C-alpha positions in Angstrom: -7.4 21.6 15.4 -5.7 20.6 12.4 -7.3 21.2 9.0 -9.6 18.8 7.7 -10.0 20.3 4.4 -6.2 20.2 3.3 -6.3 16.5 2.3 -9.9 16.0 1.2 -8.6 16.1 -2.5 -5.5 16.2 -4.0 -2.7 13.6 -3.1 1.3 14.4 -2.2 2.8 15.7 0.2 2.0 19.1 -1.0 6.2 20.9 -0.9 9.2 19.7 -1.3 10.5 20.9 2.0 8.1 18.5 3.7 9.1 15.2 1.1 13.0 16.3 2.5 12.0 15.7 5.8 9.9 12.3 5.6 12.3 10.3 3.1 14.3 7.6 5.3 18.0 9.0 5.9 19.3 5.2 6.5 18.0 3.7 2.9 19.9 1.2 1.9 18.2 -0.7 -1.7 18.1 -4.6 -0.7 17.8 -5.0 -4.7 20.5 -3.8 -8.1 18.2 -2.4 -10.4 18.2 -5.2 -12.7 17.2 -8.2 -10.1 14.6 -5.6 -9.2 13.0 -5.9 -12.5 13.3 -9.8 -12.4 11.1 -9.8 -9.3 8.9 -6.9 -10.3 7.9 -9.1 -13.5 7.2 -11.9 -11.6 5.1 -10.0 -9.2 2.9 -8.8 -12.1 2.8 -12.5 -13.7 1.8 -13.9 -10.4 -0.9 -11.3 -9.6 -2.5 -11.1 -12.8 -3.1 -15.2 -13.3 -3.8 -15.3 -9.4 -6.4 -12.4 -9.5 -8.0 -13.7 -12.6 -8.1 -17.1 -10.6 -9.7 -16.1 -7.2 -12.4 -13.7 -9.1 -12.9 -15.4 -12.5 -11.9 -12.5 -14.1 -9.9 -12.1 -17.7 -7.2 -10.3 -18.8 -8.4 -8.0 -21.7 -7.2 -5.0 -23.7 -8.2 -1.3 -22.2 -7.5 2.0 -23.8 -5.0 4.5 -23.0 -7.2 7.4 -24.7 -11.1 7.9 -24.6 -13.8 10.3 -26.2 -14.1 13.3 -24.2 -18.1 13.0 -24.5 -18.4 9.4 -23.6 -18.1 10.5 -19.8 -16.3 7.1 -19.4 -12.8 9.4 -18.3 -12.4 9.1 -14.0 -12.1 12.4 -12.6 -10.8 10.8 -9.4 -12.1 13.5 -7.0 -15.7 15.7 -7.1 -14.0 18.7 -6.9 -12.8 19.0 -10.6 -9.3 19.9 -8.8 -7.7 16.9 -11.0 -8.5 17.1 -15.0 -7.8 14.7 -17.5 -5.4 15.7 -20.8 -7.3 16.9 -23.4 -6.2 16.6 -27.3 -7.9 16.2 -30.9 -7.3 13.7 -33.1 -8.0 12.5 -36.7 -6.0 14.3 -39.1 -8.1 14.7 -42.2 -11.6 14.8 -40.5 -13.8 17.8 -40.7 -14.2 18.1 -37.2 -11.2 16.4 -35.1 -12.6 13.8 -32.1 -12.2 15.4 -29.0 -10.3 13.2 -26.8 -8.7 12.7 -23.3 -5.9 10.5 -22.0 -7.9 8.3 -19.0 -7.0 8.8 -15.4 -8.2 5.5 -14.9 -10.4 3.0 -16.4 -12.9 2.6 -13.6 -16.2 3.5 -15.6 -14.8 2.2 -19.0 -14.5 -0.7 -17.2 -18.0 -1.1 -16.7 -19.3 -0.4 -19.8 -16.8 -3.1 -21.4 -18.5 -6.0 -19.2 -21.6 -5.7 -21.7 -19.0 -5.7 -24.5 -17.3 -8.6 -23.7 -20.7 -10.5 -22.9 -19.6 -11.4 -19.0 -22.2 -13.2 -16.7 -22.9 -12.9 -13.7 -19.7 -13.9 -11.3 -17.2 -13.2 -14.3 -15.4 -9.8 -14.9 -12.0 -8.6 -16.4 -9.0 -7.6 -15.7 -6.6 -4.7 -17.2 -3.5 -3.8 -17.4 -4.2 0.2 -17.4 -1.6 2.9 -18.0 -2.6 6.6 -17.1 -1.2 10.0 -17.0 -3.0 12.2 -14.5 -0.7 15.8 -14.4 -2.1 17.5 -11.6 -0.5 15.1 -8.8 2.0 16.6 -6.7 5.2 14.2 -7.4 6.1 12.6 -4.1 8.0 9.6 -3.2 4.5 7.5 -3.9 2.9 9.9 -6.3 3.7 10.2 -9.9 2.0 11.4 -13.2 2.6 8.2 -14.6 0.2 5.7 -13.1 0.1 1.9 -13.8 -2.9 0.0 -12.2 -4.7 -3.5 -12.4 -8.1 -1.9 -13.1 -10.5 -4.8 -12.7 -14.4 -5.2 -12.5 -16.8 -8.1 -11.6 -20.6 -8.8 -12.7 -22.5 -9.1 -9.5 -26.4 -9.6 -8.9 -28.5 -7.5 -6.9 -28.6 -9.4 -3.6 -24.6 -9.2 -3.6 -24.6 -5.9 -3.0 -23.6 -6.1 1.2 -20.9 -6.1 2.8 -20.5 -9.5 2.9 -19.7 -9.6 -0.9 -17.3 -7.0 -0.3 -15.0 -7.9 2.4 -15.3 -11.4 0.7 -13.6 -9.8 -2.6 -11.2 -7.9 -0.4 -10.2 -11.2 1.4 -9.4 -12.6 -1.8 -7.7 -9.5 -3.2 -5.2 -9.5 -0.4 -4.6 -13.2 -0.4 -3.1 -12.6 -4.0 -0.7 -9.6 -3.3 0.7 -11.7 0.1 1.0 -14.5 -2.4 3.0 -12.2 -4.7 5.1 -10.7 -1.8 6.2 -14.2 -0.9 7.1 -15.1 -4.2 9.5 -12.2 -4.5 11.3 -13.5 -1.3 11.5 -16.8 -2.6 13.6 -15.1 -5.4 15.2 -13.2 -3.6 15.9 -14.6 0.1 17.4 -11.2 1.1 14.0 -9.2 0.9 13.0 -11.2 4.0 14.6 -10.3 7.8 15.3 -6.7 7.5 11.6 -5.9 7.7 8.5 -7.3 9.3 6.6 -9.9 7.5 3.9 -8.8 5.7 0.6 -9.1 7.8 -1.2 -12.1 7.0 -5.0 -10.0 7.8 -6.5 -7.4 7.2 -8.5 -5.5 9.6 -11.9 -4.1 8.2 -13.0 -1.0 9.8 -15.4 2.2 8.7 -14.3 5.5 8.0 -17.1 6.3 10.8 -15.0 4.8 13.4 -12.2 5.8 12.5 -13.3 9.1 13.2 -14.8 8.1 16.5 -11.3 6.9 17.5 -9.3 10.5 16.4 -12.2 13.3 16.3 -9.7 15.8 15.8 -7.4 14.7 13.3 -7.6 15.0 9.2 -7.8 12.0 7.3 -4.4 11.1 6.2 -3.1 11.5 10.2 -6.3 9.3 11.4 -5.2 6.7 8.8 -1.6 6.6 10.5 -2.8 6.5 13.7 -4.6 3.0 12.6 -2.4 1.7 10.6 0.0 1.9 13.8 -2.3 -0.4 15.4 -3.2 -2.4 12.0 -0.5 -2.8 9.8 -2.6 -3.7 7.0 -6.1 -1.8 6.7 -9.6 -1.9 4.9 -11.2 0.9 5.1 -15.1 1.5 4.3 -17.2 3.7 3.7 -14.8 6.7 1.4 -17.4 9.2 0.1 -19.9 9.7 2.5 -20.0 12.7 4.8 -19.4 11.7 8.1 -20.5 13.2 11.5 -17.3 16.2 11.8 -19.4 17.8 8.1 -16.8 15.9 6.2 -16.1 13.1 3.9 -13.6 10.6 5.2 -11.9 11.7 1.2 -13.5 13.4 -1.3 -14.6 10.1 -3.7 -16.4 10.5 -7.3 -20.2 10.2 -7.2 -20.4 8.2 -10.1 -18.8 4.6 -9.8 -18.6 3.6 -6.4 -21.6 3.7 -3.8 -20.6 5.6 -0.8 -24.2 6.0 0.3 -26.1 2.6 1.4 -27.0 2.3 5.0 -24.8 -0.6 6.2 -24.4 -2.3 10.1 -20.8 -2.1 11.7 -19.9 -4.8 13.8 -20.8 -3.2 17.2 -24.7 -2.5 15.4 -24.0 1.3 14.4 -25.3 2.5 11.2 -22.5 3.6 9.1 -22.6 4.0 5.0 -21.0 2.7 1.9 -20.0 -0.5 0.3 -16.8 0.6 -1.3 -13.0 1.2 0.8 -9.6 1.1 0.0 -6.5 -1.2 1.1 -4.0 0.7 3.3 -0.7 -0.8 4.9 1.7 0.5 6.7 5.4 1.0 5.3 7.9 0.0 7.3 10.3 1.5 4.7 9.0 5.1 4.4 7.2 4.4 7.9 4.2 6.4 6.3 0.7 5.0 5.6 0.8 3.3 2.1 -2.5 3.0 0.0 -2.1 0.2 -2.8 -5.9 -0.4 -3.8 -9.4 1.1 -4.1 -12.4 -0.6 -5.1 -16.4 -0.7 -4.4 -19.9 -2.2 -5.4 -21.1 0.1 -8.0 -24.0 2.5 -8.0 -27.4 1.4 -9.2 -28.8 3.7 -11.1 -31.0 5.2 -8.2 -27.7 5.8 -6.3 -26.3 7.2 -9.1 -28.9 10.0 -9.2 -28.5 10.2 -5.6 -25.1 10.6 -5.1 -25.1 12.9 -8.6 -27.3 15.1 -6.5 -25.6 15.3 -3.2 -22.3 16.5 -4.7 -23.9 18.7 -7.9 -23.6 17.0 -10.6 -26.8 16.2 -12.0 -25.7 17.4 -15.5 -23.7 14.4 -16.1 -26.7 12.5 -16.7 -26.8 13.3 -20.0 -23.5 11.6 -20.8 -23.4 8.3 -22.6 -22.1 5.9 -19.8 -24.2 7.8 -17.1 -27.2 7.1 -19.5 -26.2 3.3 -20.0 -26.9 3.1 -15.9 -30.1 4.7 -16.1 -31.3 2.7 -18.8 -30.1 -0.7 -17.4 -28.0 -1.6 -20.5 -24.7 -2.3 -18.1 -24.9 -4.7 -15.3 -24.4 -4.3 -11.6 -20.9 -5.0 -10.8 -17.9 -4.4 -8.3 -14.4 -3.5 -9.2 -11.4 -2.0 -8.1 -7.9 -0.3 -9.1 -4.7 -1.7 -8.1 -1.8 0.1 -7.9 1.0 -1.7 -9.3 4.0 0.7 -8.7 2.5 1.1 -5.4 2.0 -2.8 -4.7 5.8 -3.5 -6.5 7.2 -0.5 -4.0 5.8 -1.9 -1.2 6.7 -5.8 -1.6 10.3 -4.9 -2.8 10.7 -2.9 -0.3 11.6 0.8 -1.7 11.9 4.0 -0.5 10.2 5.5 -4.0 8.1 4.8 -6.9 11.0 5.9 -9.3 13.0 2.9 -8.0 10.1 0.3 -9.7 8.9 2.9 -12.8 10.1 5.1 -15.1 8.5 8.5 -15.6 9.7 12.4 -15.2 10.6 13.6 -11.9 11.7 16.9 -11.2 15.0 18.0 -10.5 14.4 19.4 -7.2 13.1 15.6 -6.0 15.6 14.1 -7.3 18.6 15.6 -6.0 17.0 15.2 -2.6 16.8 11.4 -3.2 20.1 10.9 -4.4 21.4 12.4 -1.2 19.8 9.3 0.8 20.8 6.7 -2.0 17.5 6.7 -3.9 18.3 6.5 -7.4 15.0 6.6 -9.3 15.2 4.8 -13.0 15.2 7.5 -15.9 
């Protein structure tokens, strides 16, 4: 049996020998760098406008740095393997502010719903920039992260799979529309690769395990995406019947414990999930977004107890949930560069974003006509 613990957390391929094996040998960029930027900003404009329309969101400002003691930074996984950048700030203060660069705005957004006075059915969307220093840097993971982080107020009765699926379908409609808009601008994007799939396949993480019981998570995802080129995997974080979660997921935002039913009537868990697609350029799984219905105060305590993190309850963010000071919500983060990479048919994140890459990786890419922006 393959090792199932190796890919529960810590994204990336993990060695450059493996990266060299998986990058395409026959790659030809479809768009020149400047045309790629023209298409990219049209996609950005389209998604921000249409996501706001479909989900009734307002674009708002978002922090790059937060107070370390606030509890609003995203720790991404529950094992503490990916830590934020810490630094003191506030020249002249007797005690400088202990600040952190955000890793994502997941928790901040729920607090911000109250700050911006959002009512039921209203929400916010952000153009979020972050630093994740503990990523392995490969073709689709970078230390610089850009996301459309969004959040929307819901009612208690909206906390169900129907709400989740309806929201996912609207989100996919926007991503698909952005891809078609880019193809209108640059028709050469069409033809070389299959059309973008119009429909998403909804499937529970527990159902995928039943289909591929001996495979670790990423291999299970790869196999299911070969069958269905766009999927939404439901229920990420709950411990499955093999003793492992599909993937480590933080315990203090998404709800991954609520019991639900699959289409076949089986008991499942979780009101969250990820959109993954088959990337025909890299011929690999490609994650675009994570999202979910957020925890109630009761479920916050349950999930933190399950992960051994009850001490988090003393932090201001967690106290706000416990004291009903912030609303129930649904939200997620759509990877911007990941989306550009998929829709513009590039082989590397560095073709659609500017950040730092190790020389070893740049040399591997250069041999394959993959030229990253610097």
